[in-house]
VOGULUM-331756 format. One record per atom (N, C-alpha, C): x, y, z; atom name. Coordinates in Angstrom, 2 decimals. Example, Ala and Ser with C-alpha at 12.3 -4.5 7.8 and 13.67 -1.06 7.14 Angstrom:
2
((13.19, -5.69, 7.80), N)
((12.30, -4.50, 7.80), CA)
((13.20, -3.30, 7.80), C)
((12.85, -2.25, 7.08), N)
((13.67, -1.06, 7.14), CA)
((12.90, 0.03, 7.87), C)
// end
This chain:
65
((121.36, 145.71, 91.43), N)
((121.32, 144.79, 90.81), CA)
((122.46, 143.84, 90.72), C)
((123.81, 144.48, 91.09), N)
((125.27, 144.09, 90.52), CA)
((125.17, 142.87, 91.33), C)
((125.21, 143.89, 92.83), N)
((125.68, 143.32, 94.44), CA)
((124.36, 142.03, 93.99), C)
((123.47, 141.84, 93.63), N)
((122.09, 140.83, 94.34), CA)
((122.84, 139.63, 93.43), C)
((123.65, 140.15, 91.62), N)
((123.93, 139.04, 91.50), CA)
((125.51, 138.32, 91.80), C)
((126.15, 139.23, 92.40), N)
((127.18, 138.91, 92.97), CA)
((128.76, 139.89, 91.87), C)
((129.14, 140.53, 92.57), N)
((129.75, 141.59, 92.28), CA)
((131.31, 141.00, 91.51), C)
((131.46, 140.10, 92.16), N)
((133.22, 139.04, 91.94), CA)
((132.44, 137.71, 92.05), C)
((133.53, 137.04, 91.06), N)
((133.22, 135.88, 90.96), CA)
((133.24, 134.68, 92.44), C)
((134.17, 135.48, 93.37), N)
((134.06, 134.53, 94.54), CA)
((132.19, 134.52, 95.86), C)
((131.67, 135.39, 95.32), N)
((130.67, 135.64, 95.96), CA)
((128.87, 135.48, 94.69), C)
((129.40, 135.20, 93.53), N)
((128.12, 135.06, 93.15), CA)
((127.23, 133.81, 93.09), C)
((125.32, 134.52, 92.76), N)
((124.54, 133.15, 92.99), CA)
((125.22, 131.71, 92.20), C)
((125.19, 132.49, 91.23), N)
((125.52, 131.44, 90.38), CA)
((126.75, 131.18, 89.24), C)
((127.34, 130.51, 88.95), N)
((128.71, 130.06, 87.87), CA)
((128.37, 131.51, 87.16), C)
((129.91, 131.93, 86.67), N)
((129.85, 132.98, 86.19), CA)
((129.01, 134.32, 86.27), C)
((127.59, 133.96, 86.39), N)
((126.75, 134.58, 86.80), CA)
((127.32, 136.71, 86.72), C)
((128.77, 136.70, 87.94), N)
((128.81, 137.50, 87.60), CA)
((129.36, 138.48, 86.86), C)
((129.71, 137.82, 85.58), N)
((130.10, 138.82, 84.37), CA)
((128.67, 139.13, 83.73), C)
((127.52, 138.94, 84.29), N)
((126.10, 139.76, 83.75), CA)
((126.71, 140.75, 84.25), C)
((126.15, 140.49, 86.12), N)
((125.96, 141.32, 86.50), CA)
((126.92, 143.10, 86.18), C)
((128.13, 143.32, 85.53), N)
((129.30, 143.82, 85.30), CA)
((128.41, 144.77, 83.78), C)
((127.62, 144.57, 83.45), N)
((126.68, 145.13, 82.27), CA)
((125.68, 145.28, 82.66), C)
((126.15, 145.58, 83.95), N)
((124.06, 146.50, 83.99), CA)
((124.62, 147.32, 85.06), C)
((124.22, 148.94, 84.25), N)
((124.46, 150.32, 84.80), CA)
((123.31, 150.65, 84.82), C)
((123.41, 151.74, 85.88), N)
((121.79, 152.77, 86.02), CA)
((120.66, 151.84, 86.12), C)
((119.74, 152.27, 85.10), N)
((118.26, 151.69, 85.00), CA)
((118.00, 150.73, 84.27), C)
((119.92, 149.84, 84.15), N)
((119.31, 148.31, 82.93), CA)
((118.48, 147.47, 83.86), C)
((117.81, 146.81, 83.21), N)
((117.41, 145.31, 83.88), CA)
((117.70, 144.35, 82.91), C)
((116.86, 143.60, 84.13), N)
((117.67, 142.14, 83.27), CA)
((116.33, 141.45, 83.43), C)
((115.70, 140.52, 81.70), N)
((114.56, 140.06, 82.05), CA)
((115.56, 137.77, 82.03), C)
((115.13, 137.14, 82.80), N)
((115.35, 135.66, 82.63), CA)
((114.32, 134.91, 82.78), C)
((114.20, 134.01, 82.05), N)
((113.00, 133.50, 81.49), CA)
((113.22, 132.36, 80.61), C)
((111.66, 130.80, 80.84), N)
((112.06, 130.07, 79.57), CA)
((111.39, 130.26, 78.70), C)
((110.99, 131.50, 78.27), N)
((110.08, 131.56, 77.31), CA)
((110.90, 131.57, 75.96), C)
((110.35, 130.97, 74.89), N)
((111.35, 131.09, 73.28), CA)
((111.58, 132.58, 73.21), C)
((112.88, 132.65, 72.60), N)
((112.89, 134.05, 72.12), CA)
((111.59, 134.97, 71.17), C)
((111.15, 134.06, 70.17), N)
((110.09, 134.94, 69.12), CA)
((109.06, 135.25, 70.20), C)
((108.63, 134.77, 71.39), N)
((107.46, 135.05, 72.25), CA)
((107.68, 136.52, 73.23), C)
((109.10, 135.92, 73.36), N)
((109.31, 137.30, 74.41), CA)
((109.47, 138.61, 73.75), C)
((110.20, 138.34, 72.42), N)
((109.96, 139.54, 71.97), CA)
((108.36, 139.68, 70.96), C)
((107.27, 139.41, 71.52), N)
((106.20, 139.46, 70.75), CA)
((105.57, 140.05, 71.67), C)
((106.03, 139.42, 72.88), N)
((105.17, 140.22, 74.51), CA)
((105.59, 141.46, 73.56), C)
((107.29, 141.72, 74.31), N)
((107.47, 143.36, 73.65), CA)
((107.33, 144.65, 72.95), C)
((107.09, 143.75, 71.59), N)
((106.49, 144.84, 70.40), CA)
((104.67, 145.04, 71.06), C)
((103.48, 144.54, 71.46), N)
((102.64, 144.41, 71.37), CA)
((103.00, 145.12, 72.69), C)
((103.32, 145.50, 73.41), N)
((103.21, 145.98, 75.15), CA)
((103.08, 147.65, 74.45), C)
((102.31, 148.27, 74.87), N)
((101.48, 149.67, 75.16), CA)
((101.77, 150.51, 76.39), C)
((102.35, 151.11, 76.29), N)
((102.61, 152.21, 77.42), CA)
((101.34, 153.25, 77.38), C)
((100.35, 153.48, 78.86), N)
((99.31, 154.23, 78.49), CA)
((100.48, 155.75, 79.81), C)
((99.87, 156.58, 79.05), N)
((100.01, 158.27, 79.28), CA)
((99.11, 158.85, 80.06), C)
((99.08, 159.09, 81.37), N)
((98.10, 159.34, 82.41), CA)
((97.34, 160.64, 82.20), C)
((96.35, 161.48, 82.23), N)
((95.98, 162.75, 81.95), CA)
((97.50, 163.99, 82.95), C)
((97.70, 164.90, 82.72), N)
((97.93, 165.73, 83.54), CA)
((97.19, 167.00, 83.36), C)
((97.94, 168.04, 84.71), N)
((96.96, 169.05, 84.27), CA)
((96.77, 169.95, 82.91), C)
((95.65, 170.14, 82.89), N)
((95.72, 171.17, 81.27), CA)
((95.81, 170.46, 80.25), C)
((95.71, 169.06, 79.92), N)
((95.63, 168.13, 79.26), CA)
((94.49, 168.45, 78.60), C)
((94.29, 167.99, 76.98), N)
((93.03, 167.89, 76.62), CA)
((92.90, 166.40, 76.21), C)
((91.59, 165.75, 76.85), N)
((90.98, 164.46, 76.58), CA)
((90.79, 164.18, 74.89), C)
((91.62, 162.98, 74.76), N)
((91.59, 162.26, 73.44), CA)
((90.12, 161.30, 73.40), C)
((89.40, 160.95, 74.39), N)
((88.50, 160.45, 73.57), CA)
((87.18, 160.56, 75.17), C)
((86.40, 160.03, 74.78), N)
((85.08, 160.32, 75.57), CA)
((84.41, 159.74, 76.93), C)
((84.55, 159.63, 77.73), N)
((84.04, 158.14, 79.18), CA)
((83.05, 158.68, 79.55), C)
((82.28, 157.45, 79.64), N)
((80.38, 157.83, 80.07), CA)
((80.56, 156.75, 81.62), C)
((79.62, 157.71, 82.05), N)
((79.49, 157.13, 83.49), CA)
((78.55, 155.87, 82.89), C)
// end
């Protein structure tokens, strides 16, 4: 991600974006959108991560075919 944004001022893709690239480390992510802040926060607040079944786990709901 740092390389894609530009690691320094002379090879950045947009003016001063290299400053943001310096803040990204490891699994950090960057979200760029034109949506209002409240709408983005609402999307993240309503997000639900699903945990898929693993061997020897107990079913939490019954599925009918």
